[in-house]
N, C-alpha and C positions, 0 to 999 in steps of 0.2 A: 018307186023304181022308175026309171024313164026307159023308152024305147028308142034304140039306136040302131044303125046298119053296120054289118060287118064290113071291114076295110077291103077284105079280099073277095068275098062273094057277094055282098050287098044284102045278105039275108038279115030280117029284122030280129033283133034279140033285146031282152030287158036286162038292164043293170042297174045297180045301185049307184048313186051319184058319187058316193065315196070311191067307187070302184072305176070311175071314168078316167080315160086318158087320152092321149091325142090319137092313138089308134084303139080301135075295138075290134075283137074278133069273136066269132060264135063259137069256134073250136080251136083246139091246139093245132090241127092239121092246117086250118086256114092261116094261123099266125105262122107256122113253119113255112108254108108255101110263099107268103108274103116276104119273110125275111130271106128265103132262097134268092127270090127275084131282086129283092131291093139291095142286097149285099152283094151280088154278083156284078151289078151295074158298076163298071169302072168310075164313073162319075160320082157315084154315091160313096164308093169306097175311099175315093181321094177326099171327099169332105169328111168322113167319119175317121180316117186315119190321120190323126194330128201329128203323129211322129214322121209322116212321109217327108223326105227332103232333108231332115236332120242328119247331122254328121257327128257320130259319136267318137270319142276318144279311144285310143287303142286299149288303155286300161278298162274302159267300160265295155267294149266289144269283147274282150277276153272273159270279164266277168259273166257276161250274158251268155257266152258260148259254154262257160262252165255249168251254169245254172241249167241250161237246156239238156246238157249231158248228165246232170245228176251228180256232179262231181262236187263233195262237200268241200266247204271253205276250211282252210287251215286254222288252227285256234290262234287267237291273237297273242302276241308275245307280251311280256310285261312291260315294256317301253310303250307299245301301241295301246295297252289298257291304260296306262297313266295318262296318255295324251287324250285318250277318249274321255276319261274321268275328269281331267281338268278343264275340258271344254264347257262341262255343266256347272258353271260358277253359281253361287246362291243368287246374284243378280240376274243371271240368264234364266234361272228356274223361276224367279218371281215374274220376270218379262214373259215367260211362256204361259204361266197361269193366267196373267192379265189378259194375254192375247186369246187364249182359248175360251176364257169366260166370255170376253167380248163377242166372240163368234157363236157362242151359245153351244160350244161342244163339251164344255166341263161345267159341272155345276158349281156354281159359287161356294166357298167353303162356307159363308155365313148363312146359306140356305140349307146345308147338312146339319142333321141333328146331331146331338152330342154323342150318342153311341156309335154312329157310324164314323165319326173322326176319330174316337177313341180306340175303337176295334182295328182300324187301319194303322194308327200311330203305334200301337202296342204290339203289331205283328212283328215276326222275325225280320231283321234287316239284311241277314246273310245266312249263308248254309251253316248248320250247327255241326256239321260232321266233323270238324276240327276241334270241337269243344266237348265231344262226348266222350264218356270214360271208355276204356278198353272192353269192358263187358257190353256195352251197349253197342260199340262198334261191331262186336263179333256178331251180335244179333242182327245188325244191318245187313252184313256180308252174308249171313246164313239165310235169312228170310227174305231181304230185299226190300226195297223202298216201294211203296204203294204206286200202283199204275191202274188207272180204271180199265184198261184193256189187256195188260200182260201180266199184271200182279196184284189182283184184288184183295188178296190176303196180306199184302205187304205192309210196312210200318210207315207211320206219320209222325211229325213231330207234334207235341201237344204242351200246352201251358200247365205246369203242375199246379200253380195257383191261377185259376181261370181269368180270363180277360173281363168277362161280366162282372165278377165279384170285385175286381180291381176297379171297374167303372163305378160300381155302386158305392165303394168306399173312397173314391178319389184318389186312387193310387196313381203316382206318376208312371206313364207307359213305359219309359226306358228301363224301369225296374222289372216290368212284366217280360221284356224281350231279352233280359239277361241270360247267359248260358245257364245260370243256376236254376232258372225257372223252366228249362227245356228237358222234356222227357220224350220217350218214343214208345208207341204201342201200336197195335193192329188198328187199321182204320175203323174196322167195324166196332172195337171196343172203345173208339175214341168218341163215337155217337151216342154211346150209352152211359157214359160217365155221369153220375148223380152228386158227387161231392168233390171238393178240392182234395188233391193228394198231400198237400202240405198247407200249413197255416200262414197267414201273412208274416208273422213274427220268425217263423222258420225261414222264409224267403229272405228277409232282412239279415238273419243271422248268416246264412249261407253267402250272400253277396259280400258281407263284410269280412269273411274269412277266405273270400276267394283270391287265389293266388295266380291264377293263369293270366294270359294276355287277352284283354278285352278293351277295345276302343272306348268305351263309354264307362269304365269302370269308376274313375274319379266322379263323373256326373252322377252315376247311382248312389255313391256314397253321399254326395251332397243332398241328392233327393230324399235318401232315407232320413237325414238330419233334418230337412224342412217338414217332411211328412210328421216326423215326432213332434215337430214345434208346433203342429196344428195347420199347415198348409195342405191344400188339395188341389188336384187337377181341375182346372178350369178352361172351357172352350176358348172363350174370348181371349184369355191370356196367352194361350198357346197356339193360337190359330195360325200365326205368321210362322213359327217354327216348324209347325206341322206341313205347311205348304212346300217347305224345302225338303224336309226328310221324307215326305211321302213320295215325292219323284225319285229321291235318291233309293228309297226302299224298293220302287218298282224295277229299277236297274238291278238292285241286288238281287231281288226275287228272280228276275230273269236268269241272272247269272247262276244262281243257286240251283234252278232248275236243270241248268245245262251240265252243272257239276254232278248233280244227284243222277242225272241220266247217264253219265259217264261211268258212274260207280255202281249203277244199280245191278244187283244180282237177282234174276228172276228164278224163283223156285219152280 
């Protein structure tokens, strides 16, 4: 530890080197008094306010006004969502990852362990409410979706055939995020599962017999064929496709949460 002087009152205090900053204070009161005097000085306020003198567009001012008054934004139309989705092309997503890795803000995929990649790649890519059976949907509307504050006994999605078991056996991730592998149960019960609800063979049979609309249905059928022929998931082989799907999944999960919140029924 080293001895320094309080910036406000000059009192000597001892601090660890790792905790030293440009300003040091002996108490929160001294820090508060210094901030009050410093930030009420017009010259200092002008230096700190980087937005001073900038002119905003009318649309930006309207948005700021609505946010300050707590007015919620209207939901995006289908056309607006399509424009927003088309902006993030695979090339743009790859560039974003390269830039973020170069800045040190994202962990390079090559430095992630296999399980971390697999766990995210096999996660749900969209809300599964549209793919649940009428019986399960009835439970959702009766019990409600899990919320850490408002509905702790609510329901959550879970993989009937667990992701870790799929990782150990080298199952291709799209097979685990298929609607046929989606079930619902209370959040508490989800943390105490000890065995898979279905076998891998049963999952393959369900996917092959699936007649609903699923974007990855043809891909999943091809993965089943390849798995039966002896191919397995490998980090280095699928790392490039994961870098694209991961960003798409992030957006899908954010949209899924908004959809779930709008349909949540709190018991």
